[in-house]
C-alpha positions in Angstrom: -12.3 -37.6 142.9 -8.5 -37.1 143.3 -7.3 -33.6 142.4 -4.4 -33.6 140.0 -1.5 -31.1 140.6 -1.2 -28.4 138.1 1.9 -28.9 135.9 4.8 -26.7 136.8 6.2 -25.0 133.8 10.0 -24.7 133.8 11.3 -21.2 134.0 13.1 -20.0 130.9 16.8 -19.9 131.3 17.0 -17.0 128.8 17.1 -13.6 130.5 14.6 -11.2 129.2 16.2 -8.3 127.4 15.6 -5.1 129.2 14.5 -2.1 127.0 17.5 0.1 126.3 17.5 3.3 128.3 16.4 6.2 126.2 18.8 9.1 126.2 17.6 12.2 128.0 16.1 14.7 125.7 17.8 18.1 125.7 15.8 20.9 127.2 14.0 22.9 124.5 15.7 26.2 123.6 13.5 29.1 124.8 11.9 31.0 121.9 12.6 34.7 121.9 9.8 36.9 120.7 11.0 40.0 118.9 9.0 43.0 117.7 10.1 45.7 115.3 9.3 49.4 115.5 9.9 52.7 113.7 9.6 56.2 115.0 9.3 59.0 112.5 11.1 61.9 114.1 9.7 64.6 111.8 6.1 63.4 111.9 6.3 62.4 115.6 4.6 59.1 114.8 5.2 55.4 115.7 4.6 52.2 113.8 5.3 48.7 115.0 4.8 45.1 114.2 2.1 42.8 115.7 4.8 41.1 117.7 5.6 44.4 119.3 2.0 44.7 120.4 2.1 41.2 121.9 5.3 42.1 123.9 3.7 45.2 125.2 0.5 43.4 126.2 -1.6 45.5 123.8 -4.7 44.2 122.1 -4.5 43.7 118.3 -6.0 46.6 116.5 -6.3 48.6 119.7 -4.8 52.0 120.4 -2.6 53.6 117.8 1.2 53.2 118.5 2.6 56.1 120.5 5.2 57.0 123.1 2.8 56.7 126.0 1.9 53.1 125.1 5.5 52.1 124.9 6.5 53.8 128.2 3.5 52.5 130.1 4.4 48.9 129.3 7.8 49.2 130.9 8.7 48.9 134.5 8.5 52.3 136.2 12.2 52.2 137.0 13.2 51.8 133.3 11.0 54.5 131.9 13.4 57.5 132.4 16.3 55.5 130.8 14.2 54.6 127.8 13.0 58.2 127.2 16.5 59.6 127.6 17.9 57.0 125.1 15.2 57.7 122.5 15.7 61.4 122.9 19.4 61.1 122.6 19.3 58.9 119.6 17.0 61.3 117.8 19.1 64.4 118.6 22.7 63.0 118.5 22.3 60.0 116.3 23.8 57.6 118.9 22.3 54.1 118.9 21.4 52.3 122.1 20.7 48.9 123.5 19.0 48.7 126.9 18.0 45.9 129.2 14.5 46.6 130.3 11.7 45.0 132.2 8.2 44.5 130.7 5.1 44.2 132.7 2.8 41.1 132.4 -0.9 40.6 132.9 -0.1 38.5 136.0 1.8 41.3 137.6 5.3 39.8 137.1 8.3 41.1 135.2 9.7 39.9 131.9 13.3 40.8 131.0 13.8 42.2 127.5 16.3 44.2 125.4 15.3 47.4 123.6 17.5 48.3 120.6 17.4 51.6 118.7 19.3 52.6 115.6 19.0 56.1 114.1 18.2 56.4 110.4 20.0 59.4 108.9 19.1 61.4 105.8 21.5 62.5 103.1 22.6 65.5 105.1 23.4 63.4 108.2 20.4 64.5 110.3 18.3 61.9 112.1 15.2 61.2 110.1 13.8 58.3 112.1 14.6 55.7 114.7 14.2 52.0 114.0 14.7 49.2 116.4 13.7 45.9 118.0 12.3 44.8 121.3 13.5 41.3 122.1 12.1 39.3 125.0 14.7 37.3 127.0 12.9 34.2 128.4 14.2 32.6 131.5 16.5 29.6 131.0 15.0 26.2 131.9 16.4 24.5 135.0 17.2 20.8 134.2 16.2 18.3 136.9 19.6 16.6 136.6 22.6 19.0 136.2 24.8 18.0 133.3 28.5 17.7 134.2 30.6 20.5 132.7 27.6 22.4 131.5 27.1 24.9 134.3 26.1 28.3 132.8 26.7 31.3 135.0 24.8 34.6 134.9 28.0 36.1 133.4 27.8 33.6 130.5 24.2 34.5 129.8 24.9 38.2 129.9 27.8 37.8 127.5 25.7 35.7 125.1 23.0 38.3 125.2 25.4 41.2 124.5 26.8 39.3 121.5 23.3 38.8 120.1 22.5 42.4 120.7 25.7 43.5 118.9 24.7 41.3 115.9 21.2 42.7 115.8 22.6 46.3 115.9 25.0 45.5 113.1 22.2 44.0 111.0 20.0 47.0 111.6 22.8 49.5 110.9 23.4 47.7 107.6 19.7 47.9 106.7 19.6 51.6 107.5 22.6 52.4 105.4 21.2 50.4 102.5 17.8 52.2 102.7 19.5 55.6 102.7 21.8 54.7 99.7 18.7 53.5 97.8 17.0 56.8 98.4 20.0 58.7 97.2 20.3 56.6 94.0 16.5 57.1 93.4 17.0 60.8 93.5 20.0 60.8 91.3 18.7 58.4 88.6 14.9 58.9 89.0 14.5 55.2 89.3 12.3 53.0 91.5 13.2 51.3 94.7 13.9 47.9 93.2 16.1 49.3 90.5 18.0 51.3 93.1 18.7 48.1 95.0 19.7 46.3 91.8 22.1 49.1 91.2 23.6 48.7 94.6 24.0 44.9 94.0 25.6 45.6 90.6 28.2 47.9 92.1 28.8 45.5 95.0 29.4 42.6 92.6 31.7 44.6 90.2 33.7 46.4 92.9 34.1 43.3 95.1 32.7 45.1 98.1 29.8 44.1 100.4 26.4 45.8 99.6 26.6 47.5 103.0 30.0 48.9 102.4 28.9 50.3 99.0 25.8 51.8 100.7 27.9 53.4 103.5 30.3 54.9 101.0 27.5 56.5 99.0 25.8 57.9 102.1 29.1 59.2 103.5 29.9 60.9 100.2 26.4 62.4 99.9 26.8 63.8 103.4 30.1 65.3 102.6 32.0 63.2 105.1 34.2 61.4 102.6 34.9 61.1 98.9 33.3 58.4 96.9 35.8 55.7 95.9 36.9 55.9 92.3 35.7 52.4 91.4 32.2 53.1 92.7 32.2 56.4 90.9 33.1 54.6 87.6 30.4 52.0 88.0 27.8 54.6 88.7 28.8 56.6 85.7 28.6 53.5 83.5 25.1 52.7 84.6 23.9 56.3 84.9 26.0 58.5 82.6 25.7 62.3 83.2 23.1 64.1 81.1 24.8 66.3 78.5 24.1 70.0 78.8 23.0 71.8 75.6 
């Protein structure tokens, strides 16, 4: 039996299309975990968010927040600076922003920023200290450097300082608004929401930011400055003085 040769199929003259190269995906932006805290200076007590406990490597529902837990979670070299900053903020009313190192369960160090903003009462004395602890994760190192996208340590520090400044401004605004609400609640015997609505009403009709209205009320109550006439008029319209018989 004669074997027949297998037919030779002609090669296609059409070049196969190569799959288009997929653009490289940008490296994910590191997520920054932030925890909030409040220290009541008069009561000597701390309170902080669950995120703060995570940053400090504390078990949920564990020990009650206190100065010892905060300090113990920091690098030994940072503890004196943090204690001095907290004490200074509580006595002189000076805010702070410190770069600190947090411990980890694996024994390493994690960079973070601790921010403190004093909360003043109507007389200008420090009533509490509020702040944030923000973790600063390490930047990812791309396998292929991108041309023109070299970020130096100076750039990272500058970006971090800008972010810290924005956080401090936001916290300062919040503290001033809370103080102004308390003053209005005392003056008008209203609730917290009504006091904020009053601030918003004054802001809208005086063409000022809510924070600026709050600062003006707090400064006036502390005797540091007079209350602007337009704010005075709006407060009188909403809360006219009680006539004396």
